[in-house]
N, C-alpha and C positions, 0 to 999 in steps of 0.2 A: 848600297842597297841592290839586291839582286833583281835583274829584269826577268820576271817569270815568263814573259811572252817569248823570250828567246831560249828558254830552258830546253835541254835535249828532249824531254818528254813532250813538250808542246810542239816542238818542231817536227818530231816524228809523227805526231798525231794529225798534223795539218793535212798532209796528202790524203790520208785515209778519210778524214772528214770531207775533204773536197770531193774525193771520188764518190763517197756515199751520197753527197748532195747531188752530184751529177746523175747518179743512177736513180735517184728518188728513193731514199732509204725509208725505214719504217715510220719515221716522224715527218716525212715529207707530206704536206697538206694535199698534194696532188693525188695521193692514194685515196684519201677520203672522198675527193671529188669523183674519182672513177668508180668507187664502190657505190656511191649514191646514185650513179647513173647505171649501175648493174654491169659494169665492165670488169671482167677478170682476164688478166693476161697470162696465158700458159704457153710455154714453148714446148713443142713436141715435134720430133723428126718425122719425115714422110714415111720411112720404112715402119716405124712403130705405129703410125696412124693406120697404114694398110694392114698391119698384123692384127691390130685391135678390131678393125672393121671386119676382117675375115673371120676372126674368132666369134664375133657377135652374130654374124650371119650364119655361121655353122651351128651355133647354139639354137638359133631361131628355127632353122629349117631341118636340122638333122633328125630331131625327134619325130615331127610329123611325116617326113619322108620314110624313115625307118618303120613307123607304124603302118604306113600305106603299103610298103613292100611286104611286111609281115602279113597283113590282112590278105594281100594278093596271093601269097604263097599258101596260106591256109584256106583260101577260098571263101573268106568271110566278106560280108558286105561292109563297105567303107562307111564309117560314121560321118566322115567329112562330107560325103555326097548329100547327106540329109540337110546340110546347111543351104543347099541350092535348090532343093525340091519344092520349097514353099516360100512365100513372101515372108521376110523376117518380121517377127513381132516379139514383144518382150517375153511372152510366154514360151514361144518356140525357141528363142535364143537361150532361155534358162534351161529348157529341156535338152537342147543340143549340148550345152555345157555339161549337164549331168551325164548324158550318154557318153560324151567324150572322156570324162573322168573315169567312168566305169569300164570303158573299153581300152583304156591306156595301159599297155604292157609296161611302158617305162615307169609310170607311176606305181604300178603293182610291184615292180622290181626294186625301185629305189626308195620310195617313201617309207616302207616298214623299217628298212635298215637305217635310214637317216633318223627316223623317229626313235629307234632303239638307242642310238648314240646320244641323241639330245636328251632323252629321258634318263639314261644311265649316268651321264657325266654332267648334265646341266639341270636336271630336275625339270625338264620342259615337257608339258603336256600338249594338248591340242584343244580344239573348240569344245570338246565334251569332257575331257579328263584334266583334272588338276593334280599335280604331283605334290604330295605333302611330305611329312617327315616320318621317320621310322617305318618306311615302306608303305604308308597309308596313301590311298588314292581317293579322290573326291570327284563327285559329279558336278560339272561346272554350273548347270542351271540351279542346283541347290545352293552353291556358294553365292551365285548372283541374287537369288531370292533373299538370302540372309543379309548381304551387304548392300543390296541395291535400294532403289526408291521404295516408298510405301506402295503396296500393290493396290491400295484404294485411292491413291493420288490421281486427281482428274487429269493432270497433264501426262502422267505415266500411262494411264489407260488410253488416252487419245493418241499418244505416240505409238503404242503397240498396235492399235487398230489401223492407224495410218500406214505403218510399216507393212502390215499384212496386206492392205489394199495395194500398196505399191508393188508387192510381190505377187499379186494376182490372187490373193486369198481374201475375198471380200467377206466371208462368213466367220470372222473372228470376233468373239465377245470377250473382252479382257476383264470386265467387272464380274466377279463371281456371284455377287449378291442376288441379282435377278433370277438366275438359274436355280439357286438354292431355295429362294423364296417360293418359286413356282413349284418346285418339287415338294417342298414342305406342305404347301396348300393342297396339292394333288393327293398327297398321302392323308392329310387331315380329313379330306372328304370320305375316306375309308376308315377313319378312326385309327390310323396307324401313326405311330410316333417316328420322327426322323431323328437319328443320332448321327451327327457329323463327327468324323474321326480323321483329322489331318495328321498323318504320321510325321513326327519331327525329322529334320534332315540331319545327315551325318555331320555337316559342318557346325551344327548347333551343339552337338554333344561330344565331338572329338576336336575341340579347338587347339589343344596343344599339338596334336598330330597334323593340324593344318598349317598353323603359323608359328608354333613354338611358344605360344602364351596361353595360359589357362587361368581360370578363376579360383583354382585350388579348392574346388568344392563349395565355394561360398556364393550364395545367391542363385537365382534362376538362370538358365542358359540364355544366351542372346537370341533375339527373335527379330523378324522383320518389324519395322517401326509401326505398321498398321495392324499388327496382330491383335492387340488389346481392343482396338476399336471394332475390328471385325467380329470378335467373339461377343463383345457387348451388344452390338446391334442385332446379331442373330438371336442371342438368348432373349432379348427384349421382345422378339417376335415369336417366341415359343419353340425355337430350334434348340435341341439339346446338343451341346458341343462337348465331346470327350477329349480332354487334354491330359495325356499320361504324365506330363511334366508339371502340371499346375501345383504350385506351392512346394515343389521339391527342389532341393539343392542339386547342383550338377554332380553326378557321380564320376569317380575317376576310372571306374571299370569300363571296359570296351562294350559298347552297345551295338556297334556296327561291324560288319565284316571288313577286314583290312583292305581288300582290293575290290570290293563290291559296293553297290549303292544301297544294299539292304541291311536290315538288322540281323543281329546274331540270334540263333535259336533260343538262347536263354532269355534274352530281353524280350523277344517276341512272346514267349510263353508267359513271362511276368506281366506284360501288357494285356494279354488275353485274360488273365485272372483279374486284373484291375478293371477291365471293361465289363466283365461279367458282374462284378459288384456294382458298377455304375448302372448297368442295365436293370438290375434287380431293384436298386434304390430309386433311380430317377425315372425309368421307363415303366416301372410297376409291372414287371412280367408276371403273368398268371402262373401260379405254381402248377407243375406237371409231375407225373411220375418220373423219378430219376432214372436215367440211363447210365449203365456202367460201361465206360470206355477204358481201354488199356493202352498205356504208353510203353513203347519198347525202344531203347536206345539204338541208334544206327549211325555208324561213322561214315561221313561223306567228305569229299575234298574237291576243290575247284580253284582256279586262279582268280575268278571274279569277273563280273561283266564290265568293269571299268578297264581292265586289261584288254578285253575284247575291243573296247572303244578306241584304245590307242593304236590298234591295227598294226601290231608288231609282227615280226616274222614268226611263223608257226613253230620254228625250232628254238625260239628264244628261251633262255634259262634265267634271265634276270628276275622275273617274277615267278615265284614258286607257288604251287597250289596251297591253299589254306585248308587245314583239316579241322572239322568241327563235328560235334555229336548232335544229331537231331532226335526228336522223340516222335517216332512213328506211331500213329494212333490206329487202333483196331476196335471194331464194335463187339457186341456181346457174342457174336458168332465167330469171332476171330478173323473177320474180313477187314480189309483195308478201309479206312474211313471214306465215306462218300457223302456228298451234299444230300440233304433231306428236303425234297420239294414240299412236304407237308408240314415242315417246321414253322413255328410262329415267329422266328427270327430270320430275316433275310440279310445277308452280308453282301454288299456291293463293294468290290475291291479291285485293286490294280496289282502290280507285280509284288507289292508287299504282302498281299494275300496269297499269291501264287507261289512265291519262293518257298521251298521245302515241301511243296505239294505237287508241283508240276515237274515230272521227271526230266523233261527236255531242258529245264533250266539248269540241271546239273547238281542240284543240292538235295536230292532225295525225293521221296514221295509220301503223300498222306501224313505229312508232319507240319503243314503250314498253319496259317492263322485261323482258318476255318476249323480244322480239327482241334486245335488248342482251345478255341472258344467253346466248342462243343464239350470238351472235357471239363472246362471251368464252369459251364452252365449246367452240366449234367443233362443235356438235352440235345436233340438234333438241331442243326443249323443249315439253312438253305444258302447257297452261294452262287452269285454271278460275278465272275472275275475275268478281267482282261488286262494283259500287260500293256502299259503305256496309256496315255490319254485318259488318266483318271478323272479329269474334269468333265468328260462327257461320254466316254465309251460305254460304261455300264448303265448309265441313264438311258442312252439310246437303245441298248440291248433290251432293257426292261420295257421301254416304251414300245419297241417293235413286237415283243411278245404280247403285250396288252392289246395292241392294235390288231393282231392276228387272231385274237380270241382266246389266247392262252393266258389265263388269269394267274400270273405268278404271285399276285398279292393276296390270293385267296387264303384266309386263315392266318394272315400275318398280323402281328401287333406292333412289331418294331422293324424298321429298316436301318441298318448300320451302313453308312456310306464312308468307306475308307478310301483315302487318296493321299499321295505324297504332298506334304505342305508346300513344296515348291510350285505345285500346280497353281497356287493362288497368284503367282507372279508370271508364270510362263504358259499356263493352260488356256484352252479355248472353252469358255463357259457358255457355249451356244445353247439356246433354248430348244426344248423338244415339245412335241404335242402329246399331251397326256389324255388317255382315255381310261379313266380309273373307275368308272361306274361298275359295280359288281354285276356279273352276268345273272340273268334270271335263272332260277333253279329249274332243272328239267323235270317234268312230271314223271313219276315212277310208272 
């Protein structure tokens, strides 16, 4: 019988096993004991340690020193000195950080080029931009609204308001309902109907371009989990809510610009027509003599505002301008469409109203939502619109006019309040003071 303990294989293995045991191999229980005590043993030579330390210090000090030298040569005031001019507080430190970022030449030089590489080869966006598929870009707050917690959830509301207080913004109201109710009640005192129009987000209607999956045109688009509750509560209190997607299957056609947060001209025009029917049916608009407006096609092109948010180099060629055709509106005299202060319909809107009308946005002029709604209603429309902050900006603008004695509600029967639906999750729904009593008529 063969003695396996003395076989060549066993004999050869014994020294290696003994040596492993002496070193404390992978199965040595002493390793577990050291890890439990948080002890990691790393061997590193002194020259390598000095080299790594020197490199670390160089990275830490090189940028601020070079920025200071550059500021000195250019005769600019040093941002760093501002840190020592006042006692440090949370607000001052935040402001210092913002000033430092804005004045950083290194950031201005490096960040756009690094961002371009990350976006082009890794589909990496930033805090505002989400890189989708087929060249589509999405606005991060819109994606967060769709995929995040219910915007009426008490814990979510409390956490948003606490985070704002921690950042020094004490006047944030996360729950949209009190502000909407107060507005509706203020208008009701003037016998004016409020029509709420939250514009659907791009992530809702272009899911295949966001994550590669779609519903193949079956069923309604996805929404925030509290949307149905929100609409139900407001309608029960007499607020009209216009939803352009209600009861409609998700269409495969593009409804949003590829590299922009906003809708396409064609879908905007279709929504304006649907809203006109809704206003006539639900808000009982008084019949008026029809006004004849004319549409004229105009080709425009732009890369899109989400490309701007990526802060890429100005000379980048990765994202090319998108070319679309807008319908520019003119009145009976051939003049470009303008808001009519005497109209019985007042449109409060954000950038979804301004896009295609405000020339500085780069997508044409006199072709936006207000002009298209005028064409669909065959009557003038008054407009107060301001980009961003749709949750409060236009309400504040209207309230200021009323407080100053300018009665913008005179002769109005309907106020359409348009805002991006993502504002329900990220907006500031602060209340405003309403002075809605009609002014006394001046004696003739």
